[in-house]
N, C-alpha and C positions, 0 to 999 in steps of 0.2 A: 482450409479455414481457419480461421485466429482461435488459437490455444494459448491456456494460461494455466498454467500449472503452478499450486504453491506446497509448500514445504516448511519446517523447520518449527510448527507452532508444538505444544504442549502443556505441560504440569511444569508450575514453577512459584516458588514462594513470592510475597512479598518483598520488593527488594531486588529481583534476581534477574537475570538477562537471557532472551533469547534471538535470534536472528533468523526472521525470515526470509524464505527464497519465491521466487517467481520465473520460472522457465517462460518463454516466450515462444509461439511458431506460426507460419502461415501471416506474418504480416512484416513491412519492412521497422523491426524496432528502430532503429535509430530514428525514424521519422516521427513516434509519435512523442508525445508526455504521456507520463504514466501515472500512478495512482495506487493508494492503499486507501481502501476502506475499510472499515469495521461493523458489524452488528452484535449488541446485546441483546439474549433471548428478551421477547416481548419489548422490543425498539427496534425502530427505523436504523436505516442503514448510516453511517455518522463517518465524513469524509476524517479520513486521517493527517494523510500529507500527500505531496505531488511535490513532481519533477520533471522539470523541462527535458524534452529528447536529447538534450546535448549532455544534460548531467551540469551545467553550471548554474542551476537556480533550483534552490528546492524552498517551500511552503511548506507549514506547518499547524495543525487545530492548537488549540492555545492548551488545553490539558494536555500533549503530548513535549512539548517547549521543551529542550532542553532534554530529554530523556530520549526520546527517539531520531534516528537517523536515517533520511533517504539517500540512497546509491545505485546506480545501475553500471554493469559493462556489459555497453554496446555488442561485444566483440563477442561475448556470450547469450546474448537477445537475454540476458538474466538482469530481473529486479531485487532491491533489497531492503530489507526493513531491519537495522538494528535497535532491539529495542530493549533499553537497562532502565533499571530502579523500577520495574512493574510495580504497577497496584492493583487491587482487588478491583478495581472500575478499570481496568484496560481486559478483562474479561468479555471474550467476545468472539465471534468468528471472523476472521480478517482475511477479507478480499482485495487480490489484485485484477487491477482492471487500466484498461487500457483507455487512453484520456485521448486528447485531440489529436488531429494530425499538426504539425510546424504552425502549418500557415493560419491555421483557426487559433489560436494560442489565446483572443480575447475569449474563447466559447469554452478553456479551461477550467477544472478542478483549482489554479493554480490562481485563478483570475477570481472563480464567482466563491470559491468555498463552499462548493455541495457538489455531490456524489456525482462520476462520470455516468452518461447514460450507461447503463446493467444491460445493452447488448452483449459487452465484452467484458465481461468479470471471469476469473477463477471459479473454481468449486468451492473453496475457500478454504484454511487451518485453522485450527481450533486454539485457543489460547483461553488457559485458566490460570489466574494467580490464585494463590487458594494456600495459605497455613495447614 
C-alpha cells in the first residue's frame, strides 16, 4: 500500500531554516507528481509546492516563493522541501502528498493550485516558527 513518511519538522526561530523529507513506498515514485501541503491550526489545507515526476519543473504558492525549494531524488523515493527565511505564518502541520500520475498532469496541483486528493497524504510533520 502507499506509504508516505515525513520527517524534519521542529521548532525554529524566525529567519531560520528547516529541511523536510518524505520517504515514499508502495508505488512507482518516479511516475508521480508530488506536492507539499500545510495546514495551520483552525485553517483548511493549503497547497505549498509541487514538482513534476522528473523533477524538471516546480511551482510554489506565492507566499513561499523565493524562500522554499522543492526537490526529489527518484533513486531514493524521497521528496524534499528546503525552507529558508521562515516566518511565524509558516507554522503548520506539513504533509507530503502523492499527486497525479504523469499521464494525468493537467489535473495535478501544479496546474490547479489546489491540494491533491487527500487519499495519499503522509501523517504530517509539525513546523513551528517562534521566538
